N, CA, C and O atoms as a Tripos MOL2 file, in Angstrom:
@<TRIPOS>MOLECULE
protein
  260   259    65     0     0
PROTEIN
NO_CHARGES

@<TRIPOS>ATOM
      1 N           0.4080   79.5490  120.6380 N.3       1 UNK1
      2 CA          0.3770   79.3740  122.0700 C.3       1 UNK1
      3 C           1.7810   79.0410  122.5480 C.2       1 UNK1
      4 O           2.4450   78.1720  121.9840 O.2       1 UNK1
      5 N           2.2240   79.7210  123.5700 N.am      2 UNK2
      6 CA          3.5490   79.4810  124.1230 C.3       2 UNK2
      7 C           3.4340   78.5830  125.3370 C.2       2 UNK2
      8 O           2.6780   78.8760  126.2630 O.2       2 UNK2
      9 N           4.1670   77.5110  125.3370 N.am      3 UNK3
     10 CA          4.2030   76.6220  126.4840 C.3       3 UNK3
     11 C           5.4410   76.8980  127.3040 C.2       3 UNK3
     12 O           6.1390   77.8850  127.0700 O.2       3 UNK3
     13 N           5.7200   76.0370  128.2630 N.am      4 UNK4
     14 CA          6.9500   76.1780  129.0160 C.3       4 UNK4
     15 C           8.1300   75.9410  128.0860 C.2       4 UNK4
     16 O           8.0090   75.2290  127.0890 O.2       4 UNK4
     17 N           9.2410   76.5230  128.4060 N.am      5 UNK5
     18 CA         10.4620   76.3960  127.6060 C.3       5 UNK5
     19 C          10.3340   77.0610  126.2320 C.2       5 UNK5
     20 O          11.1340   76.7720  125.3410 O.2       5 UNK5
     21 N           9.3590   77.9360  126.0410 N.am      6 UNK6
     22 CA          9.2300   78.6470  124.7790 C.3       6 UNK6
     23 C           8.7990   77.7820  123.6030 C.2       6 UNK6
     24 O           9.0330   78.1490  122.4520 O.2       6 UNK6
     25 N           8.1850   76.6630  123.8690 N.am      7 UNK7
     26 CA          7.7440   75.7840  122.7870 C.3       7 UNK7
     27 C           6.4760   76.3200  122.1480 C.2       7 UNK7
     28 O           5.7210   77.0660  122.7720 O.2       7 UNK7
     29 N           6.2510   75.9400  120.9180 N.am      8 UNK8
     30 CA          5.0460   76.3080  120.1860 C.3       8 UNK8
     31 C           4.3340   75.0360  119.7540 C.2       8 UNK8
     32 O           4.9780   74.0400  119.4250 O.2       8 UNK8
     33 N           3.0170   75.0680  119.7550 N.am      9 UNK9
     34 CA          2.2200   73.9270  119.3150 C.3       9 UNK9
     35 C           1.9610   74.0710  117.8250 C.2       9 UNK9
     36 O           1.7060   75.1720  117.3380 O.2       9 UNK9
     37 N           2.0260   72.9660  117.1040 N.am     10 UNK10
     38 CA          1.8220   72.9500  115.6620 C.3      10 UNK10
     39 C           0.8310   71.8520  115.3160 C.2      10 UNK10
     40 O           0.9880   70.7090  115.7430 O.2      10 UNK10
     41 N          -0.1720   72.1950  114.5550 N.am     11 UNK11
     42 CA         -1.1580   71.2140  114.1090 C.3      11 UNK11
     43 C          -0.8320   70.8620  112.6630 C.2      11 UNK11
     44 O          -0.7060   71.7490  111.8190 O.2      11 UNK11
     45 N          -0.6940   69.5670  112.3760 N.am     12 UNK12
     46 CA         -0.3480   69.1100  111.0340 C.3      12 UNK12
     47 C          -1.4050   68.1420  110.5230 C.2      12 UNK12
     48 O          -1.9360   67.3250  111.2760 O.2      12 UNK12
     49 N          -1.6960   68.2440  109.2570 N.am     13 UNK13
     50 CA         -2.5220   67.2490  108.5900 C.3      13 UNK13
     51 C          -1.5910   66.3890  107.7460 C.2      13 UNK13
     52 O          -0.9730   66.8800  106.8020 O.2      13 UNK13
     53 N          -1.4920   65.1100  108.0830 N.am     14 UNK14
     54 CA         -0.6200   64.1870  107.3720 C.3      14 UNK14
     55 C          -1.4610   63.2020  106.5780 C.2      14 UNK14
     56 O          -2.5870   62.8760  106.9550 O.2      14 UNK14
     57 N          -0.9000   62.7370  105.4810 N.am     15 UNK15
     58 CA         -1.5510   61.6460  104.7690 C.3      15 UNK15
     59 C          -1.4650   60.4010  105.6490 C.2      15 UNK15
     60 O          -0.6560   60.3400  106.5750 O.2      15 UNK15
     61 N          -2.2890   59.4290  105.3580 N.am     16 UNK16
     62 CA         -2.2680   58.1870  106.1330 C.3      16 UNK16
     63 C          -0.8970   57.5220  106.0400 C.2      16 UNK16
     64 O          -0.3970   56.9910  107.0320 O.2      16 UNK16
     65 N          -0.2840   57.5480  104.8480 N.am     17 UNK17
     66 CA          1.0420   56.9440  104.6750 C.3      17 UNK17
     67 C           2.1010   57.6690  105.5020 C.2      17 UNK17
     68 O           2.9430   57.0300  106.1330 O.2      17 UNK17
     69 N           2.0600   58.9950  105.5010 N.am     18 UNK18
     70 CA          3.0380   59.7740  106.2670 C.3      18 UNK18
     71 C           2.8670   59.5130  107.7660 C.2      18 UNK18
     72 O           3.8510   59.3880  108.4950 O.2      18 UNK18
     73 N           1.6250   59.4320  108.2140 N.am     19 UNK19
     74 CA          1.3660   59.1630  109.6260 C.3      19 UNK19
     75 C           1.8720   57.7730  110.0220 C.2      19 UNK19
     76 O           2.4830   57.6060  111.0770 O.2      19 UNK19
     77 N           1.6130   56.7830  109.1690 N.am     20 UNK20
     78 CA          2.0930   55.4210  109.4530 C.3      20 UNK20
     79 C           3.6180   55.3880  109.5280 C.2      20 UNK20
     80 O           4.1820   54.7260  110.3990 O.2      20 UNK20
     81 N           4.2790   56.0920  108.6270 N.am     21 UNK21
     82 CA          5.7430   56.1290  108.6500 C.3      21 UNK21
     83 C           6.2440   56.8060  109.9230 C.2      21 UNK21
     84 O           7.1760   56.3170  110.5610 O.2      21 UNK21
     85 N           5.6370   57.9160  110.2910 N.am     22 UNK22
     86 CA          6.0230   58.6090  111.5160 C.3      22 UNK22
     87 C           5.8460   57.7000  112.7260 C.2      22 UNK22
     88 O           6.7150   57.6460  113.5960 O.2      22 UNK22
     89 N           4.7300   56.9880  112.7850 N.am     23 UNK23
     90 CA          4.4820   56.0770  113.8980 C.3      23 UNK23
     91 C           5.4600   54.9080  113.8850 C.2      23 UNK23
     92 O           5.9340   54.4860  114.9400 O.2      23 UNK23
     93 N           5.7660   54.3810  112.6990 N.am     24 UNK24
     94 CA          6.7150   53.2740  112.5760 C.3      24 UNK24
     95 C           8.0960   53.6910  113.0810 C.2      24 UNK24
     96 O           8.7470   52.9430  113.8110 O.2      24 UNK24
     97 N           8.5390   54.8880  112.6870 N.am     25 UNK25
     98 CA          9.8400   55.3830  113.1400 C.3      25 UNK25
     99 C           9.8380   55.6090  114.6510 C.2      25 UNK25
    100 O          10.8300   55.3290  115.3240 O.2      25 UNK25
    101 N           8.7380   56.1080  115.1760 N.am     26 UNK26
    102 CA          8.6430   56.3070  116.6220 C.3      26 UNK26
    103 C           8.7060   54.9710  117.3570 C.2      26 UNK26
    104 O           9.4050   54.8440  118.3630 O.2      26 UNK26
    105 N           7.9850   53.9900  116.8620 N.am     27 UNK27
    106 CA          7.9960   52.6650  117.4910 C.3      27 UNK27
    107 C           9.3810   52.0430  117.4600 C.2      27 UNK27
    108 O           9.8420   51.4870  118.4570 O.2      27 UNK27
    109 N          10.0520   52.1380  116.2990 N.am     28 UNK28
    110 CA         11.3850   51.5420  116.1600 C.3      28 UNK28
    111 C          12.4180   52.2230  117.0500 C.2      28 UNK28
    112 O          13.3360   51.5740  117.5510 O.2      28 UNK28
    113 N          12.2680   53.5320  117.2450 N.am     29 UNK29
    114 CA         13.2720   54.2800  117.9950 C.3      29 UNK29
    115 C          12.9740   54.3690  119.4850 C.2      29 UNK29
    116 O          13.8410   54.7380  120.2760 O.2      29 UNK29
    117 N          11.7400   54.0280  119.8670 N.am     30 UNK30
    118 CA         11.3660   54.1640  121.2670 C.3      30 UNK30
    119 C          11.0890   55.6120  121.6560 C.2      30 UNK30
    120 O          11.0010   55.9370  122.8400 O.2      30 UNK30
    121 N          10.9540   56.4680  120.6690 N.am     31 UNK31
    122 CA         10.6590   57.8810  120.9110 C.3      31 UNK31
    123 C           9.1880   58.1360  120.5990 C.2      31 UNK31
    124 O           8.5050   57.2850  120.0290 O.2      31 UNK31
    125 N           8.7160   59.3100  120.9780 N.am     32 UNK32
    126 CA          7.3600   59.6640  120.5860 C.3      32 UNK32
    127 C           7.4030   60.3320  119.2070 C.2      32 UNK32
    128 O           8.4740   60.6580  118.6960 O.2      32 UNK32
    129 N           6.2330   60.5280  118.6210 N.am     33 UNK33
    130 CA          6.1680   61.0950  117.2670 C.3      33 UNK33
    131 C           6.7650   62.4910  117.2000 C.2      33 UNK33
    132 O           7.4100   62.8380  116.2100 O.2      33 UNK33
    133 N           6.5630   63.2910  118.2300 N.am     34 UNK34
    134 CA          7.1140   64.6510  118.2370 C.3      34 UNK34
    135 C           8.6410   64.6290  118.1990 C.2      34 UNK34
    136 O           9.2550   65.4390  117.5050 O.2      34 UNK34
    137 N           9.2490   63.7160  118.9330 N.am     35 UNK35
    138 CA         10.7150   63.6100  118.9370 C.3      35 UNK35
    139 C          11.2430   63.1750  117.5760 C.2      35 UNK35
    140 O          12.2630   63.6760  117.1040 O.2      35 UNK35
    141 N          10.5380   62.2370  116.9510 N.am     36 UNK36
    142 CA         10.9370   61.7920  115.6130 C.3      36 UNK36
    143 C          10.8370   62.9530  114.6340 C.2      36 UNK36
    144 O          11.7240   63.1460  113.8030 O.2      36 UNK36
    145 N           9.7630   63.7230  114.7310 N.am     37 UNK37
    146 CA          9.5690   64.8850  113.8490 C.3      37 UNK37
    147 C          10.6870   65.8990  114.0450 C.2      37 UNK37
    148 O          11.2320   66.4190  113.0710 O.2      37 UNK37
    149 N          11.0370   66.1870  115.3160 N.am     38 UNK38
    150 CA         12.1160   67.1460  115.6040 C.3      38 UNK38
    151 C          13.4510   66.6460  115.0660 C.2      38 UNK38
    152 O          14.2440   67.4330  114.5480 O.2      38 UNK38
    153 N          13.7070   65.3440  115.1860 N.am     39 UNK39
    154 CA         14.9500   64.7810  114.6580 C.3      39 UNK39
    155 C          15.0110   64.9500  113.1460 C.2      39 UNK39
    156 O          16.0540   65.3120  112.6000 O.2      39 UNK39
    157 N          13.9060   64.6910  112.4760 N.am     40 UNK40
    158 CA         13.8560   64.8780  111.0270 C.3      40 UNK40
    159 C          14.1220   66.3150  110.6260 C.2      40 UNK40
    160 O          14.8370   66.5700  109.6570 O.2      40 UNK40
    161 N          13.5550   67.2510  111.3620 N.am     41 UNK41
    162 CA         13.8020   68.6580  111.0720 C.3      41 UNK41
    163 C          15.2650   69.0250  111.3030 C.2      41 UNK41
    164 O          15.8500   69.7820  110.5290 O.2      41 UNK41
    165 N          15.8480   68.4900  112.3610 N.am     42 UNK42
    166 CA         17.2520   68.7720  112.6540 C.3      42 UNK42
    167 C          18.1690   68.2370  111.5630 C.2      42 UNK42
    168 O          19.1940   68.8480  111.2610 O.2      42 UNK42
    169 N          17.8140   67.1110  110.9760 N.am     43 UNK43
    170 CA         18.6360   66.5180  109.9190 C.3      43 UNK43
    171 C          18.4060   67.1710  108.5530 C.2      43 UNK43
    172 O          19.2520   67.0620  107.6660 O.2      43 UNK43
    173 N          17.3000   67.8280  108.3840 N.am     44 UNK44
    174 CA         16.9580   68.3950  107.0770 C.3      44 UNK44
    175 C          17.9600   69.4510  106.6160 C.2      44 UNK44
    176 O          18.3930   69.4150  105.4650 O.2      44 UNK44
    177 N          18.3350   70.3810  107.4760 N.am     45 UNK45
    178 CA         19.2080   71.4780  107.0550 C.3      45 UNK45
    179 C          20.5760   71.0040  106.5710 C.2      45 UNK45
    180 O          20.9950   71.4130  105.4880 O.2      45 UNK45
    181 N          21.2980   70.1590  107.3210 N.am     46 UNK46
    182 CA         22.5990   69.7160  106.8000 C.3      46 UNK46
    183 C          22.4760   68.9000  105.5100 C.2      46 UNK46
    184 O          23.3330   68.9990  104.6320 O.2      46 UNK46
    185 N          21.4300   68.1080  105.3940 N.am     47 UNK47
    186 CA         21.2390   67.3190  104.1710 C.3      47 UNK47
    187 C          20.9220   68.2360  102.9910 C.2      47 UNK47
    188 O          21.4780   68.0720  101.9040 O.2      47 UNK47
    189 N          20.0320   69.1960  103.2070 N.am     48 UNK48
    190 CA         19.6780   70.1270  102.1340 C.3      48 UNK48
    191 C          20.8820   70.9680  101.7230 C.2      48 UNK48
    192 O          21.0900   71.2160  100.5360 O.2      48 UNK48
    193 N          21.6670   71.4030  102.6900 N.am     49 UNK49
    194 CA         22.8650   72.1970  102.3890 C.3      49 UNK49
    195 C          23.8560   71.3870  101.5660 C.2      49 UNK49
    196 O          24.3980   71.8900  100.5820 O.2      49 UNK49
    197 N          24.0980   70.1480  101.9550 N.am     50 UNK50
    198 CA         25.0310   69.3060  101.2130 C.3      50 UNK50
    199 C          24.5100   69.0130   99.8170 C.2      50 UNK50
    200 O          25.2700   69.0330   98.8480 O.2      50 UNK50
    201 N          23.2280   68.7430   99.7150 N.am     51 UNK51
    202 CA         22.6270   68.4570   98.4130 C.3      51 UNK51
    203 C          22.7290   69.6680   97.5000 C.2      51 UNK51
    204 O          23.0660   69.5380   96.3230 O.2      51 UNK51
    205 N          22.4400   70.8370   98.0370 N.am     52 UNK52
    206 CA         22.5120   72.0690   97.2570 C.3      52 UNK52
    207 C          23.9400   72.3280   96.7730 C.2      52 UNK52
    208 O          24.1490   72.8380   95.6720 O.2      52 UNK52
    209 N          24.9220   71.9680   97.6120 N.am     53 UNK53
    210 CA         26.3370   72.1540   97.2560 C.3      53 UNK53
    211 C          26.8800   70.9990   96.4270 C.2      53 UNK53
    212 O          28.0710   70.9520   96.1190 O.2      53 UNK53
    213 N          25.9930   70.0600   96.0660 N.am     54 UNK54
    214 CA         26.3610   68.8750   95.2820 C.3      54 UNK54
    215 C          27.4380   68.0480   95.9740 C.2      54 UNK54
    216 O          28.3190   67.4850   95.3240 O.2      54 UNK54
    217 N          27.3540   67.9840   97.2910 N.am     55 UNK55
    218 CA         28.2580   67.1560   98.0710 C.3      55 UNK55
    219 C          27.6290   65.7860   98.2710 C.2      55 UNK55
    220 O          26.4060   65.6490   98.2470 O.2      55 UNK55
    221 N          28.4540   64.7870   98.4640 N.am     56 UNK56
    222 CA         27.9720   63.4400   98.7450 C.3      56 UNK56
    223 C          27.8240   63.2650  100.2450 C.2      56 UNK56
    224 O          28.6200   63.7910  101.0220 O.2      56 UNK56
    225 N          26.8210   62.5370  100.6400 N.am     57 UNK57
    226 CA         26.6110   62.2110  102.0490 C.3      57 UNK57
    227 C          26.8450   60.7260  102.2400 C.2      57 UNK57
    228 O          26.4180   59.9080  101.4250 O.2      57 UNK57
    229 N          27.5230   60.3870  103.3160 N.am     58 UNK58
    230 CA         27.8070   58.9980  103.6240 C.3      58 UNK58
    231 C          27.4840   58.7420  105.0870 C.2      58 UNK58
    232 O          27.8090   59.5540  105.9530 O.2      58 UNK58
    233 N          26.8500   57.6220  105.3580 N.am     59 UNK59
    234 CA         26.6120   57.2280  106.7540 C.3      59 UNK59
    235 C          27.8600   56.5450  107.2240 C.2      59 UNK59
    236 O          28.2360   55.4910  106.7110 O.2      59 UNK59
    237 N          28.5180   57.1520  108.2160 N.am     60 UNK60
    238 CA         29.7820   56.6200  108.7110 C.3      60 UNK60
    239 C          29.5290   55.5500  109.7510 C.2      60 UNK60
    240 O          30.1620   54.4940  109.7270 O.2      60 UNK60
    241 N          28.6210   55.8110  110.6510 N.am     61 UNK61
    242 CA         28.2670   54.8340  111.6710 C.3      61 UNK61
    243 C          26.7680   54.7640  111.7290 C.2      61 UNK61
    244 O          26.1120   55.7940  111.8810 O.2      61 UNK61
    245 N          26.2140   53.6040  111.6160 N.am     62 UNK62
    246 CA         24.7690   53.4500  111.5830 C.3      62 UNK62
    247 C          24.2440   53.1010  112.9610 C.2      62 UNK62
    248 O          24.6550   52.1120  113.5680 O.2      62 UNK62
    249 N          23.3340   53.9220  113.4430 N.am     63 UNK63
    250 CA         22.6190   53.6180  114.6770 C.3      63 UNK63
    251 C          21.2300   53.1550  114.2820 C.2      63 UNK63
    252 O          20.4640   53.9060  113.6780 O.2      63 UNK63
    253 N          20.9150   51.9400  114.6200 N.am     64 UNK64
    254 CA         19.6060   51.3890  114.2630 C.3      64 UNK64
    255 C          18.5520   52.0500  115.1300 C.2      64 UNK64
    256 O          18.6550   52.0750  116.3570 O.2      64 UNK64
    257 N          17.5320   52.5880  114.4640 N.am     65 UNK65
    258 CA         16.4340   53.2160  115.2220 C.3      65 UNK65
    259 C          15.5150   52.1810  115.7920 C.2      65 UNK65
    260 O          14.5370   52.5230  116.4580 O.2      65 UNK65
@<TRIPOS>BOND
     1     1     2 1
     2     2     3 1
     3     3     4 2
     4     3     5 am
     5     5     6 1
     6     6     7 1
     7     7     8 2
     8     7     9 am
     9     9    10 1
    10    10    11 1
    11    11    12 2
    12    11    13 am
    13    13    14 1
    14    14    15 1
    15    15    16 2
    16    15    17 am
    17    17    18 1
    18    18    19 1
    19    19    20 2
    20    19    21 am
    21    21    22 1
    22    22    23 1
    23    23    24 2
    24    23    25 am
    25    25    26 1
    26    26    27 1
    27    27    28 2
    28    27    29 am
    29    29    30 1
    30    30    31 1
    31    31    32 2
    32    31    33 am
    33    33    34 1
    34    34    35 1
    35    35    36 2
    36    35    37 am
    37    37    38 1
    38    38    39 1
    39    39    40 2
    40    39    41 am
    41    41    42 1
    42    42    43 1
    43    43    44 2
    44    43    45 am
    45    45    46 1
    46    46    47 1
    47    47    48 2
    48    47    49 am
    49    49    50 1
    50    50    51 1
    51    51    52 2
    52    51    53 am
    53    53    54 1
    54    54    55 1
    55    55    56 2
    56    55    57 am
    57    57    58 1
    58    58    59 1
    59    59    60 2
    60    59    61 am
    61    61    62 1
    62    62    63 1
    63    63    64 2
    64    63    65 am
    65    65    66 1
    66    66    67 1
    67    67    68 2
    68    67    69 am
    69    69    70 1
    70    70    71 1
    71    71    72 2
    72    71    73 am
    73    73    74 1
    74    74    75 1
    75    75    76 2
    76    75    77 am
    77    77    78 1
    78    78    79 1
    79    79    80 2
    80    79    81 am
    81    81    82 1
    82    82    83 1
    83    83    84 2
    84    83    85 am
    85    85    86 1
    86    86    87 1
    87    87    88 2
    88    87    89 am
    89    89    90 1
    90    90    91 1
    91    91    92 2
    92    91    93 am
    93    93    94 1
    94    94    95 1
    95    95    96 2
    96    95    97 am
    97    97    98 1
    98    98    99 1
    99    99   100 2
   100    99   101 am
   101   101   102 1
   102   102   103 1
   103   103   104 2
   104   103   105 am
   105   105   106 1
   106   106   107 1
   107   107   108 2
   108   107   109 am
   109   109   110 1
   110   110   111 1
   111   111   112 2
   112   111   113 am
   113   113   114 1
   114   114   115 1
   115   115   116 2
   116   115   117 am
   117   117   118 1
   118   118   119 1
   119   119   120 2
   120   119   121 am
   121   121   122 1
   122   122   123 1
   123   123   124 2
   124   123   125 am
   125   125   126 1
   126   126   127 1
   127   127   128 2
   128   127   129 am
   129   129   130 1
   130   130   131 1
   131   131   132 2
   132   131   133 am
   133   133   134 1
   134   134   135 1
   135   135   136 2
   136   135   137 am
   137   137   138 1
   138   138   139 1
   139   139   140 2
   140   139   141 am
   141   141   142 1
   142   142   143 1
   143   143   144 2
   144   143   145 am
   145   145   146 1
   146   146   147 1
   147   147   148 2
   148   147   149 am
   149   149   150 1
   150   150   151 1
   151   151   152 2
   152   151   153 am
   153   153   154 1
   154   154   155 1
   155   155   156 2
   156   155   157 am
   157   157   158 1
   158   158   159 1
   159   159   160 2
   160   159   161 am
   161   161   162 1
   162   162   163 1
   163   163   164 2
   164   163   165 am
   165   165   166 1
   166   166   167 1
   167   167   168 2
   168   167   169 am
   169   169   170 1
   170   170   171 1
   171   171   172 2
   172   171   173 am
   173   173   174 1
   174   174   175 1
   175   175   176 2
   176   175   177 am
   177   177   178 1
   178   178   179 1
   179   179   180 2
   180   179   181 am
   181   181   182 1
   182   182   183 1
   183   183   184 2
   184   183   185 am
   185   185   186 1
   186   186   187 1
   187   187   188 2
   188   187   189 am
   189   189   190 1
   190   190   191 1
   191   191   192 2
   192   191   193 am
   193   193   194 1
   194   194   195 1
   195   195   196 2
   196   195   197 am
   197   197   198 1
   198   198   199 1
   199   199   200 2
   200   199   201 am
   201   201   202 1
   202   202   203 1
   203   203   204 2
   204   203   205 am
   205   205   206 1
   206   206   207 1
   207   207   208 2
   208   207   209 am
   209   209   210 1
   210   210   211 1
   211   211   212 2
   212   211   213 am
   213   213   214 1
   214   214   215 1
   215   215   216 2
   216   215   217 am
   217   217   218 1
   218   218   219 1
   219   219   220 2
   220   219   221 am
   221   221   222 1
   222   222   223 1
   223   223   224 2
   224   223   225 am
   225   225   226 1
   226   226   227 1
   227   227   228 2
   228   227   229 am
   229   229   230 1
   230   230   231 1
   231   231   232 2
   232   231   233 am
   233   233   234 1
   234   234   235 1
   235   235   236 2
   236   235   237 am
   237   237   238 1
   238   238   239 1
   239   239   240 2
   240   239   241 am
   241   241   242 1
   242   242   243 1
   243   243   244 2
   244   243   245 am
   245   245   246 1
   246   246   247 1
   247   247   248 2
   248   247   249 am
   249   249   250 1
   250   250   251 1
   251   251   252 2
   252   251   253 am
   253   253   254 1
   254   254   255 1
   255   255   256 2
   256   255   257 am
   257   257   258 1
   258   258   259 1
   259   259   260 2
@<TRIPOS>SUBSTRUCTURE
     1 UNK1         2 RESIDUE 1 A UNK
     2 UNK2         6 RESIDUE 1 A UNK
     3 UNK3        10 RESIDUE 1 A UNK
     4 UNK4        14 RESIDUE 1 A UNK
     5 UNK5        18 RESIDUE 1 A UNK
     6 UNK6        22 RESIDUE 1 A UNK
     7 UNK7        26 RESIDUE 1 A UNK
     8 UNK8        30 RESIDUE 1 A UNK
     9 UNK9        34 RESIDUE 1 A UNK
    10 UNK10       38 RESIDUE 1 A UNK
    11 UNK11       42 RESIDUE 1 A UNK
    12 UNK12       46 RESIDUE 1 A UNK
    13 UNK13       50 RESIDUE 1 A UNK
    14 UNK14       54 RESIDUE 1 A UNK
    15 UNK15       58 RESIDUE 1 A UNK
    16 UNK16       62 RESIDUE 1 A UNK
    17 UNK17       66 RESIDUE 1 A UNK
    18 UNK18       70 RESIDUE 1 A UNK
    19 UNK19       74 RESIDUE 1 A UNK
    20 UNK20       78 RESIDUE 1 A UNK
    21 UNK21       82 RESIDUE 1 A UNK
    22 UNK22       86 RESIDUE 1 A UNK
    23 UNK23       90 RESIDUE 1 A UNK
    24 UNK24       94 RESIDUE 1 A UNK
    25 UNK25       98 RESIDUE 1 A UNK
    26 UNK26      102 RESIDUE 1 A UNK
    27 UNK27      106 RESIDUE 1 A UNK
    28 UNK28      110 RESIDUE 1 A UNK
    29 UNK29      114 RESIDUE 1 A UNK
    30 UNK30      118 RESIDUE 1 A UNK
    31 UNK31      122 RESIDUE 1 A UNK
    32 UNK32      126 RESIDUE 1 A UNK
    33 UNK33      130 RESIDUE 1 A UNK
    34 UNK34      134 RESIDUE 1 A UNK
    35 UNK35      138 RESIDUE 1 A UNK
    36 UNK36      142 RESIDUE 1 A UNK
    37 UNK37      146 RESIDUE 1 A UNK
    38 UNK38      150 RESIDUE 1 A UNK
    39 UNK39      154 RESIDUE 1 A UNK
    40 UNK40      158 RESIDUE 1 A UNK
    41 UNK41      162 RESIDUE 1 A UNK
    42 UNK42      166 RESIDUE 1 A UNK
    43 UNK43      170 RESIDUE 1 A UNK
    44 UNK44      174 RESIDUE 1 A UNK
    45 UNK45      178 RESIDUE 1 A UNK
    46 UNK46      182 RESIDUE 1 A UNK
    47 UNK47      186 RESIDUE 1 A UNK
    48 UNK48      190 RESIDUE 1 A UNK
    49 UNK49      194 RESIDUE 1 A UNK
    50 UNK50      198 RESIDUE 1 A UNK
    51 UNK51      202 RESIDUE 1 A UNK
    52 UNK52      206 RESIDUE 1 A UNK
    53 UNK53      210 RESIDUE 1 A UNK
    54 UNK54      214 RESIDUE 1 A UNK
    55 UNK55      218 RESIDUE 1 A UNK
    56 UNK56      222 RESIDUE 1 A UNK
    57 UNK57      226 RESIDUE 1 A UNK
    58 UNK58      230 RESIDUE 1 A UNK
    59 UNK59      234 RESIDUE 1 A UNK
    60 UNK60      238 RESIDUE 1 A UNK
    61 UNK61      242 RESIDUE 1 A UNK
    62 UNK62      246 RESIDUE 1 A UNK
    63 UNK63      250 RESIDUE 1 A UNK
    64 UNK64      254 RESIDUE 1 A UNK
    65 UNK65      258 RESIDUE 1 A UNK
């Protein structure tokens, strides 16, 4: 189903632990669960690319969620 802005709806089945973690991150960040999920997806590619290239990742500035 296409919504406004070309978005797509996705139905996910999460374990209870995964759901609790998603909710915890949303609560800590003041974002909704969908925003937390999108942020995780956005971070996945650079992390996976660096890991695949055997590069080290370092947090330079920490923003508390």
